[in-house]
SEFIZA-3560 file (N, C-alpha, C; in Angstrom, 3 decimals):
REM SEFIZA-3560
<numar><xx>103.046</xx><yy>100.839</yy><zz>32.541</zz><atom>N</atom></numar>
<numar><xx>103.871</xx><yy>102.027</yy><zz>32.695</zz><atom>CA</atom></numar>
<numar><xx>104.305</xx><yy>102.512</yy><zz>31.309</zz><atom>C</atom></numar>
<numar><xx>104.155</xx><yy>103.782</yy><zz>31.057</zz><atom>N</atom></numar>
<numar><xx>104.503</xx><yy>104.382</yy><zz>29.786</zz><atom>CA</atom></numar>
<numar><xx>105.978</xx><yy>104.771</yy><zz>29.772</zz><atom>C</atom></numar>
<numar><xx>106.656</xx><yy>104.499</yy><zz>28.662</zz><atom>N</atom></numar>
<numar><xx>108.064</xx><yy>104.868</yy><zz>28.524</zz><atom>CA</atom></numar>
<numar><xx>108.197</xx><yy>106.383</yy><zz>28.439</zz><atom>C</atom></numar>
<numar><xx>109.258</xx><yy>106.900</yy><zz>29.018</zz><atom>N</atom></numar>
<numar><xx>109.532</xx><yy>108.328</yy><zz>28.951</zz><atom>CA</atom></numar>
<numar><xx>109.923</xx><yy>108.709</yy><zz>27.530</zz><atom>C</atom></numar>
<numar><xx>109.335</xx><yy>109.765</yy><zz>27.038</zz><atom>N</atom></numar>
<numar><xx>109.657</xx><yy>110.272</yy><zz>25.701</zz><atom>CA</atom></numar>
<numar><xx>111.010</xx><yy>110.971</yy><zz>25.752</zz><atom>C</atom></numar>
<numar><xx>111.818</xx><yy>110.739</yy><zz>24.730</zz><atom>N</atom></numar>
<numar><xx>113.172</xx><yy>111.287</yy><zz>24.679</zz><atom>CA</atom></numar>
<numar><xx>113.261</xx><yy>112.389</yy><zz>23.627</zz><atom>C</atom></numar>
<numar><xx>113.845</xx><yy>113.528</yy><zz>24.030</zz><atom>N</atom></numar>
<numar><xx>113.994</xx><yy>114.684</yy><zz>23.152</zz><atom>CA</atom></numar>
<numar><xx>115.479</xx><yy>115.021</yy><zz>23.031</zz><atom>C</atom></numar>
<numar><xx>115.928</xx><yy>115.179</yy><zz>21.797</zz><atom>N</atom></numar>
<numar><xx>117.292</xx><yy>115.637</yy><zz>21.542</zz><atom>CA</atom></numar>
<numar><xx>117.224</xx><yy>117.132</yy><zz>21.241</zz><atom>C</atom></numar>
<numar><xx>117.937</xx><yy>117.918</yy><zz>22.019</zz><atom>N</atom></numar>
<numar><xx>117.963</xx><yy>119.372</yy><zz>21.885</zz><atom>CA</atom></numar>
<numar><xx>119.341</xx><yy>119.794</yy><zz>21.390</zz><atom>C</atom></numar>
<numar><xx>119.397</xx><yy>120.433</yy><zz>20.224</zz><atom>N</atom></numar>
<numar><xx>120.657</xx><yy>120.934</yy><zz>19.671</zz><atom>CA</atom></numar>
<numar><xx>120.567</xx><yy>122.460</yy><zz>19.665</zz><atom>C</atom></numar>
<numar><xx>121.296</xx><yy>123.070</yy><zz>20.601</zz><atom>N</atom></numar>
<numar><xx>121.217</xx><yy>124.529</yy><zz>20.809</zz><atom>CA</atom></numar>
<numar><xx>122.551</xx><yy>125.007</yy><zz>21.371</zz><atom>C</atom></numar>
<numar><xx>123.171</xx><yy>125.990</yy><zz>20.706</zz><atom>N</atom></numar>
<numar><xx>124.480</xx><yy>126.468</yy><zz>21.147</zz><atom>CA</atom></numar>
<numar><xx>124.406</xx><yy>127.521</yy><zz>22.251</zz><atom>C</atom></numar>
<numar><xx>123.285</xx><yy>128.156</yy><zz>22.437</zz><atom>N</atom></numar>
<numar><xx>123.137</xx><yy>129.173</yy><zz>23.482</zz><atom>CA</atom></numar>
<numar><xx>122.734</xx><yy>128.490</yy><zz>24.788</zz><atom>C</atom></numar>
<numar><xx>123.623</xx><yy>128.532</yy><zz>25.763</zz><atom>N</atom></numar>
<numar><xx>123.406</xx><yy>127.823</yy><zz>27.032</zz><atom>CA</atom></numar>
<numar><xx>122.148</xx><yy>128.299</yy><zz>27.755</zz><atom>C</atom></numar>
<numar><xx>121.863</xx><yy>129.590</yy><zz>27.711</zz><atom>N</atom></numar>
<numar><xx>120.675</xx><yy>130.120</yy><zz>28.404</zz><atom>CA</atom></numar>
<numar><xx>119.384</xx><yy>129.590</yy><zz>27.784</zz><atom>C</atom></numar>
<numar><xx>119.331</xx><yy>129.592</yy><zz>26.463</zz><atom>N</atom></numar>
<numar><xx>118.147</xx><yy>129.065</yy><zz>25.778</zz><atom>CA</atom></numar>
<numar><xx>118.017</xx><yy>127.574</yy><zz>26.037</zz><atom>C</atom></numar>
<numar><xx>119.135</xx><yy>126.857</yy><zz>25.955</zz><atom>N</atom></numar>
<numar><xx>119.111</xx><yy>125.414</yy><zz>26.196</zz><atom>CA</atom></numar>
<numar><xx>118.630</xx><yy>125.095</yy><zz>27.605</zz><atom>C</atom></numar>
<numar><xx>119.101</xx><yy>125.849</yy><zz>28.591</zz><atom>N</atom></numar>
<numar><xx>118.670</xx><yy>125.623</yy><zz>29.977</zz><atom>CA</atom></numar>
<numar><xx>117.168</xx><yy>125.846</yy><zz>30.137</zz><atom>C</atom></numar>
<numar><xx>116.675</xx><yy>126.918</yy><zz>29.528</zz><atom>N</atom></numar>
<numar><xx>115.249</xx><yy>127.229</yy><zz>29.624</zz><atom>CA</atom></numar>
<numar><xx>114.394</xx><yy>126.158</yy><zz>28.954</zz><atom>C</atom></numar>
<numar><xx>114.782</xx><yy>125.754</yy><zz>27.745</zz><atom>N</atom></numar>
<numar><xx>114.041</xx><yy>124.700</yy><zz>27.049</zz><atom>CA</atom></numar>
<numar><xx>114.090</xx><yy>123.379</yy><zz>27.814</zz><atom>C</atom></numar>
<numar><xx>115.259</xx><yy>123.035</yy><zz>28.311</zz><atom>N</atom></numar>
<numar><xx>115.405</xx><yy>121.798</yy><zz>29.077</zz><atom>CA</atom></numar>
<numar><xx>114.509</xx><yy>121.811</yy><zz>30.307</zz><atom>C</atom></numar>
<numar><xx>114.488</xx><yy>122.912</yy><zz>31.020</zz><atom>N</atom></numar>
<numar><xx>113.648</xx><yy>123.048</yy><zz>32.205</zz><atom>CA</atom></numar>
<numar><xx>112.182</xx><yy>122.796</yy><zz>31.870</zz><atom>C</atom></numar>
<numar><xx>111.687</xx><yy>123.441</yy><zz>30.830</zz><atom>N</atom></numar>
<numar><xx>110.276</xx><yy>123.310</yy><zz>30.471</zz><atom>CA</atom></numar>
<numar><xx>109.945</xx><yy>121.924</yy><zz>29.921</zz><atom>C</atom></numar>
<numar><xx>110.821</xx><yy>121.375</yy><zz>29.119</zz><atom>N</atom></numar>
<numar><xx>110.574</xx><yy>120.033</yy><zz>28.582</zz><atom>CA</atom></numar>
<numar><xx>110.567</xx><yy>118.990</yy><zz>29.696</zz><atom>C</atom></numar>
<numar><xx>111.486</xx><yy>119.114</yy><zz>30.636</zz><atom>N</atom></numar>
<numar><xx>111.516</xx><yy>118.175</yy><zz>31.765</zz><atom>CA</atom></numar>
<numar><xx>110.289</xx><yy>118.347</yy><zz>32.665</zz><atom>C</atom></numar>
<numar><xx>109.821</xx><yy>119.595</yy><zz>32.806</zz><atom>N</atom></numar>
<numar><xx>108.590</xx><yy>119.828</yy><zz>33.574</zz><atom>CA</atom></numar>
<numar><xx>107.406</xx><yy>119.100</yy><zz>32.950</zz><atom>C</atom></numar>
<numar><xx>107.472</xx><yy>118.854</yy><zz>31.645</zz><atom>N</atom></numar>
<numar><xx>106.413</xx><yy>118.125</yy><zz>30.942</zz><atom>CA</atom></numar>
<numar><xx>106.637</xx><yy>116.614</yy><zz>30.977</zz><atom>C</atom></numar>
<numar><xx>107.666</xx><yy>116.192</yy><zz>31.703</zz><atom>N</atom></numar>
<numar><xx>107.916</xx><yy>114.769</yy><zz>31.868</zz><atom>CA</atom></numar>
<numar><xx>108.777</xx><yy>114.129</yy><zz>30.792</zz><atom>C</atom></numar>
<numar><xx>109.456</xx><yy>114.952</yy><zz>30.010</zz><atom>N</atom></numar>
<numar><xx>110.295</xx><yy>114.444</yy><zz>28.930</zz><atom>CA</atom></numar>
<numar><xx>111.740</xx><yy>114.297</yy><zz>29.384</zz><atom>C</atom></numar>
<numar><xx>112.423</xx><yy>113.322</yy><zz>28.818</zz><atom>N</atom></numar>
<numar><xx>113.858</xx><yy>113.165</yy><zz>29.034</zz><atom>CA</atom></numar>
<numar><xx>114.553</xx><yy>113.991</yy><zz>27.956</zz><atom>C</atom></numar>
<numar><xx>115.492</xx><yy>114.829</yy><zz>28.351</zz><atom>N</atom></numar>
<numar><xx>116.143</xx><yy>115.739</yy><zz>27.407</zz><atom>CA</atom></numar>
<numar><xx>117.643</xx><yy>115.504</yy><zz>27.399</zz><atom>C</atom></numar>
<numar><xx>118.204</xx><yy>115.381</yy><zz>26.191</zz><atom>N</atom></numar>
<numar><xx>119.652</xx><yy>115.397</yy><zz>26.028</zz><atom>CA</atom></numar>
<numar><xx>119.987</xx><yy>116.647</yy><zz>25.249</zz><atom>C</atom></numar>
<numar><xx>120.870</xx><yy>117.453</yy><zz>25.810</zz><atom>N</atom></numar>
<numar><xx>121.274</xx><yy>118.696</yy><zz>25.166</zz><atom>CA</atom></numar>
<numar><xx>122.653</xx><yy>118.534</yy><zz>24.543</zz><atom>C</atom></numar>
<numar><xx>122.783</xx><yy>118.940</yy><zz>23.296</zz><atom>N</atom></numar>
<numar><xx>124.065</xx><yy>119.014</yy><zz>22.606</zz><atom>CA</atom></numar>
<numar><xx>124.259</xx><yy>120.458</yy><zz>22.158</zz><atom>C</atom></numar>
<numar><xx>125.384</xx><yy>121.041</yy><zz>22.538</zz><atom>N</atom></numar>
<numar><xx>125.653</xx><yy>122.435</yy><zz>22.189</zz><atom>CA</atom></numar>
<numar><xx>126.244</xx><yy>122.571</yy><zz>20.792</zz><atom>C</atom></numar>
<numar><xx>126.756</xx><yy>121.485</yy><zz>20.258</zz><atom>N</atom></numar>
<numar><xx>127.379</xx><yy>121.514</yy><zz>18.938</zz><atom>CA</atom></numar>
<numar><xx>126.618</xx><yy>120.619</yy><zz>17.974</zz><atom>C</atom></numar>
<numar><xx>126.527</xx><yy>121.074</yy><zz>16.740</zz><atom>N</atom></numar>
<numar><xx>125.805</xx><yy>120.324</yy><zz>15.724</zz><atom>CA</atom></numar>
<numar><xx>126.375</xx><yy>118.948</yy><zz>15.461</zz><atom>C</atom></numar>
<numar><xx>127.718</xx><yy>118.821</yy><zz>15.461</zz><atom>N</atom></numar>
<numar><xx>128.314</xx><yy>117.514</yy><zz>15.200</zz><atom>CA</atom></numar>
<numar><xx>128.004</xx><yy>116.523</yy><zz>16.311</zz><atom>C</atom></numar>
<numar><xx>127.966</xx><yy>117.003</yy><zz>17.558</zz><atom>N</atom></numar>
<numar><xx>127.581</xx><yy>116.136</yy><zz>18.677</zz><atom>CA</atom></numar>
<numar><xx>126.117</xx><yy>115.719</yy><zz>18.550</zz><atom>C</atom></numar>
<numar><xx>125.274</xx><yy>116.680</yy><zz>18.183</zz><atom>N</atom></numar>
<numar><xx>123.861</xx><yy>116.382</yy><zz>17.995</zz><atom>CA</atom></numar>
<numar><xx>123.636</xx><yy>115.374</yy><zz>16.883</zz><atom>C</atom></numar>
<numar><xx>124.391</xx><yy>115.506</yy><zz>15.813</zz><atom>N</atom></numar>
<numar><xx>124.268</xx><yy>114.576</yy><zz>14.696</zz><atom>CA</atom></numar>
<numar><xx>124.644</xx><yy>113.163</yy><zz>15.115</zz><atom>C</atom></numar>
<numar><xx>125.719</xx><yy>113.029</yy><zz>15.869</zz><atom>N</atom></numar>
<numar><xx>126.118</xx><yy>111.693</yy><zz>16.367</zz><atom>CA</atom></numar>
<numar><xx>125.020</xx><yy>111.079</yy><zz>17.227</zz><atom>C</atom></numar>
<numar><xx>124.445</xx><yy>111.887</yy><zz>18.113</zz><atom>N</atom></numar>
<numar><xx>123.367</xx><yy>111.375</yy><zz>18.973</zz><atom>CA</atom></numar>
<numar><xx>122.143</xx><yy>111.005</yy><zz>18.145</zz><atom>C</atom></numar>
<numar><xx>121.812</xx><yy>111.826</yy><zz>17.174</zz><atom>N</atom></numar>
<numar><xx>120.659</xx><yy>111.580</yy><zz>16.318</zz><atom>CA</atom></numar>
<numar><xx>120.820</xx><yy>110.271</yy><zz>15.555</zz><atom>C</atom></numar>
<numar><xx>122.015</xx><yy>110.028</yy><zz>15.038</zz><atom>N</atom></numar>
<numar><xx>122.266</xx><yy>108.819</yy><zz>14.269</zz><atom>CA</atom></numar>
<numar><xx>122.199</xx><yy>107.560</yy><zz>15.135</zz><atom>C</atom></numar>
<numar><xx>122.428</xx><yy>107.689</yy><zz>16.421</zz><atom>N</atom></numar>
<numar><xx>122.314</xx><yy>106.543</yy><zz>17.331</zz><atom>CA</atom></numar>
<numar><xx>120.859</xx><yy>106.111</yy><zz>17.486</zz><atom>C</atom></numar>
<numar><xx>119.959</xx><yy>107.042</yy><zz>17.255</zz><atom>N</atom></numar>
<numar><xx>118.531</xx><yy>106.723</yy><zz>17.284</zz><atom>CA</atom></numar>
<numar><xx>117.927</xx><yy>106.719</yy><zz>18.672</zz><atom>C</atom></numar>
<numar><xx>116.647</xx><yy>106.364</yy><zz>18.698</zz><atom>N</atom></numar>
<numar><xx>115.927</xx><yy>106.282</yy><zz>19.960</zz><atom>CA</atom></numar>
<numar><xx>115.256</xx><yy>107.572</yy><zz>20.402</zz><atom>C</atom></numar>
<numar><xx>115.201</xx><yy>108.549</yy><zz>19.520</zz><atom>N</atom></numar>
<numar><xx>114.621</xx><yy>109.846</yy><zz>19.884</zz><atom>CA</atom></numar>
<numar><xx>113.181</xx><yy>109.937</yy><zz>19.417</zz><atom>C</atom></numar>
<numar><xx>112.370</xx><yy>110.561</yy><zz>20.248</zz><atom>N</atom></numar>
<numar><xx>110.968</xx><yy>110.801</yy><zz>19.896</zz><atom>CA</atom></numar>
<numar><xx>110.770</xx><yy>112.167</yy><zz>19.264</zz><atom>C</atom></numar>
<numar><xx>111.703</xx><yy>113.089</yy><zz>19.558</zz><atom>N</atom></numar>
<numar><xx>111.592</xx><yy>114.443</yy><zz>19.011</zz><atom>CA</atom></numar>
<numar><xx>112.983</xx><yy>115.058</yy><zz>18.915</zz><atom>C</atom></numar>
<numar><xx>113.109</xx><yy>115.984</yy><zz>17.989</zz><atom>N</atom></numar>
<numar><xx>114.349</xx><yy>116.725</yy><zz>17.782</zz><atom>CA</atom></numar>
<numar><xx>114.021</xx><yy>118.207</yy><zz>17.807</zz><atom>C</atom></numar>
<numar><xx>114.738</xx><yy>118.957</yy><zz>18.638</zz><atom>N</atom></numar>
<numar><xx>114.570</xx><yy>120.412</yy><zz>18.701</zz><atom>CA</atom></numar>
<numar><xx>115.897</xx><yy>121.017</yy><zz>18.255</zz><atom>C</atom></numar>
<numar><xx>115.853</xx><yy>121.755</yy><zz>17.126</zz><atom>N</atom></numar>
<numar><xx>117.057</xx><yy>122.357</yy><zz>16.562</zz><atom>CA</atom></numar>
<numar><xx>117.057</xx><yy>123.870</yy><zz>16.746</zz><atom>C</atom></numar>
<numar><xx>118.245</xx><yy>124.396</yy><zz>16.921</zz><atom>N</atom></numar>
<numar><xx>118.475</xx><yy>125.833</yy><zz>16.959</zz><atom>CA</atom></numar>
<numar><xx>117.897</xx><yy>126.456</yy><zz>15.685</zz><atom>C</atom></numar>
<numar><xx>117.176</xx><yy>127.558</yy><zz>15.825</zz><atom>N</atom></numar>
<numar><xx>116.563</xx><yy>128.198</yy><zz>14.662</zz><atom>CA</atom></numar>
<numar><xx>117.616</xx><yy>128.869</yy><zz>13.775</zz><atom>C</atom></numar>
<numar><xx>118.732</xx><yy>129.247</yy><zz>14.335</zz><atom>N</atom></numar>
<numar><xx>119.819</xx><yy>129.877</yy><zz>13.580</zz><atom>CA</atom></numar>
<numar><xx>121.066</xx><yy>129.007</yy><zz>13.728</zz><atom>C</atom></numar>
<numar><xx>121.139</xx><yy>127.918</yy><zz>12.987</zz><atom>N</atom></numar>
<numar><xx>122.275</xx><yy>127.012</yy><zz>13.152</zz><atom>CA</atom></numar>
<numar><xx>123.597</xx><yy>127.706</yy><zz>12.851</zz><atom>C</atom></numar>
<numar><xx>124.581</xx><yy>127.403</yy><zz>13.688</zz><atom>N</atom></numar>
<numar><xx>125.902</xx><yy>128.011</yy><zz>13.521</zz><atom>CA</atom></numar>
<numar><xx>126.828</xx><yy>127.140</yy><zz>12.699</zz><atom>C</atom></numar>
<numar><xx>126.392</xx><yy>125.938</yy><zz>12.372</zz><atom>N</atom></numar>
<numar><xx>127.265</xx><yy>125.062</yy><zz>11.606</zz><atom>CA</atom></numar>
<numar><xx>126.472</xx><yy>124.234</yy><zz>10.611</zz><atom>C</atom></numar>
<numar><xx>127.160</xx><yy>123.768</yy><zz>9.629</zz><atom>N</atom></numar>
<numar><xx>126.564</xx><yy>122.914</yy><zz>8.611</zz><atom>CA</atom></numar>
<numar><xx>126.002</xx><yy>121.645</yy><zz>9.237</zz><atom>C</atom></numar>
<numar><xx>126.616</xx><yy>121.170</yy><zz>10.318</zz><atom>N</atom></numar>
<numar><xx>126.166</xx><yy>119.912</yy><zz>10.912</zz><atom>CA</atom></numar>
<numar><xx>124.773</xx><yy>120.031</yy><zz>11.499</zz><atom>C</atom></numar>
<numar><xx>124.346</xx><yy>121.227</yy><zz>11.878</zz><atom>N</atom></numar>
<numar><xx>122.963</xx><yy>121.405</yy><zz>12.314</zz><atom>CA</atom></numar>
<numar><xx>122.022</xx><yy>121.048</yy><zz>11.159</zz><atom>C</atom></numar>
<numar><xx>122.340</xx><yy>121.560</yy><zz>9.984</zz><atom>N</atom></numar>
<numar><xx>121.507</xx><yy>121.275</yy><zz>8.823</zz><atom>CA</atom></numar>
<numar><xx>121.592</xx><yy>119.803</yy><zz>8.453</zz><atom>C</atom></numar>
<numar><xx>122.745</xx><yy>119.221</yy><zz>8.580</zz><atom>N</atom></numar>
<numar><xx>122.940</xx><yy>117.791</yy><zz>8.285</zz><atom>CA</atom></numar>
<numar><xx>122.107</xx><yy>116.955</yy><zz>9.257</zz><atom>C</atom></numar>
<numar><xx>122.022</xx><yy>117.373</yy><zz>10.509</zz><atom>N</atom></numar>
<numar><xx>121.210</xx><yy>116.652</yy><zz>11.492</zz><atom>CA</atom></numar>
<numar><xx>119.748</xx><yy>116.675</yy><zz>11.066</zz><atom>C</atom></numar>
<numar><xx>119.293</xx><yy>117.797</yy><zz>10.562</zz><atom>N</atom></numar>
<numar><xx>117.920</xx><yy>117.908</yy><zz>10.093</zz><atom>CA</atom></numar>
<numar><xx>117.674</xx><yy>116.961</yy><zz>8.916</zz><atom>C</atom></numar>
<numar><xx>118.621</xx><yy>116.909</yy><zz>7.991</zz><atom>N</atom></numar>
<numar><xx>118.497</xx><yy>115.988</yy><zz>6.855</zz><atom>CA</atom></numar>
<numar><xx>118.453</xx><yy>114.536</yy><zz>7.317</zz><atom>C</atom></numar>
<numar><xx>119.308</xx><yy>114.202</yy><zz>8.271</zz><atom>N</atom></numar>
<numar><xx>119.370</xx><yy>112.828</yy><zz>8.779</zz><atom>CA</atom></numar>
<numar><xx>118.068</xx><yy>112.449</yy><zz>9.427</zz><atom>C</atom></numar>
<numar><xx>117.501</xx><yy>113.315</yy><zz>10.233</zz><atom>N</atom></numar>
<numar><xx>116.234</xx><yy>113.030</yy><zz>10.900</zz><atom>CA</atom></numar>
<numar><xx>115.131</xx><yy>112.838</yy><zz>9.874</zz><atom>C</atom></numar>
<numar><xx>115.145</xx><yy>113.636</yy><zz>8.830</zz><atom>N</atom></numar>
<numar><xx>114.108</xx><yy>113.519</yy><zz>7.805</zz><atom>CA</atom></numar>
<numar><xx>114.196</xx><yy>112.185</yy><zz>7.074</zz><atom>C</atom></numar>
<numar><xx>115.386</xx><yy>111.609</yy><zz>7.029</zz><atom>N</atom></numar>
<numar><xx>115.581</xx><yy>110.355</yy><zz>6.306</zz><atom>CA</atom></numar>
<numar><xx>115.481</xx><yy>109.121</yy><zz>7.201</zz><atom>C</atom></numar>
<numar><xx>115.296</xx><yy>109.296</yy><zz>8.499</zz><atom>N</atom></numar>
<numar><xx>115.199</xx><yy>108.137</yy><zz>9.406</zz><atom>CA</atom></numar>
<numar><xx>113.839</xx><yy>107.501</yy><zz>9.330</zz><atom>C</atom></numar>
//
């Protein structure tokens, strides 16, 4: 049995997050959505993620910090 791939989604727009979550789950992925960059960063630092999907227009510095953290993991 193959382990489910885990995706961390950091997106502040609820409509976009819902749409992405729907499609990612349809592909068999487990999705955790964080609407705030600081929440996403905490989840990212806990580890265990196979992919990270970040908001293209981050509203906070912590979105960018999450990207830096992922690059250094």
